[in-house]
C-alpha positions, 0 to 999 in steps of 0.5 A: 483483519487484525486491529492493533491492540492495546497491548501493542499500542501501550509500546508506545512511548506516550501512552497516558491520556492520549491512549484512548485518542490513539487508539480511536485514530488507530481503530478508524485507520485500520482498515482503510490503511490495510486495504489501501497497502494491499492494493499497493503491495498486493499481498493483504497479509504483507499490508496488515504488517505494514499498517501495524508497523506504521501506526505503532511508529505514529503511536510512539511519535503521537505528539509530533504526528497528532499536531500535523496536518494530515496524521492520516497521510503521514500514517500512509506515507510511513506505510508506503515507506515501509513497503518499498524498503521491503521490496528493495529487500526482497529484490535483493533476496531473490537476485541473490538466490538466482545467482545461487540457483535457488528457484523462485517461489511458486504463488503462495496458497490460496490465491486466486488466478483473477487476483494474481491477474489483478496483481500483476496489472497493477505491478505494472504501473509505477510506483508513483502512479500506484501510490498516486491512485491509492491515495486519491481514489482509495483514501479519497486525498485531494490532489493537493494533500496527495501531492504534499505526502508525495513531495510533489505537486497537485498537477503531477498527482493529477499527471500520475493518476490519469496515466494510471489510469489510462495504462490500467484501462490499456492493460485490462483491455489487452487482458480481456481481448487475450482472454476472449481469444483463448475462449474462441480459440478452443 
């Protein structure tokens, strides 16, 4: 786990007396943000890059960010936006590769079958459902705070989390049934 270093924090524009405040903020948020983004995007290495970039952007805008009601929420929203931009670029790249006959890459080395299955299940949720679940259950935001971050209403956040949980439950049960069938059938 790479925590942003003093050197990376010094690249921020407003590093003076606030540097220790920024450093405490970044160090405290880093593990939770990486964990949340790992679940959001399915890759801990990508999550670390997203978290580092989001924290650096927070440092560059520290005077504004530190005055917000939820600086942590602002950083999370930036990380999600960065992830979504990355996915858009990646999908465009894959489409271009397919048009030119370049095969899609295989699963990365060292990724367990279980992790790939979990990532597959999570990837079947909409971005909205996944974001709501992460904000509510991983980062502990209230429905109101999550709604503010997602630009929606608390009722919509509760609905997204409910639908997301239901979909996860159904996918999990389906996967479990298929696993049972394959064990009994062989």
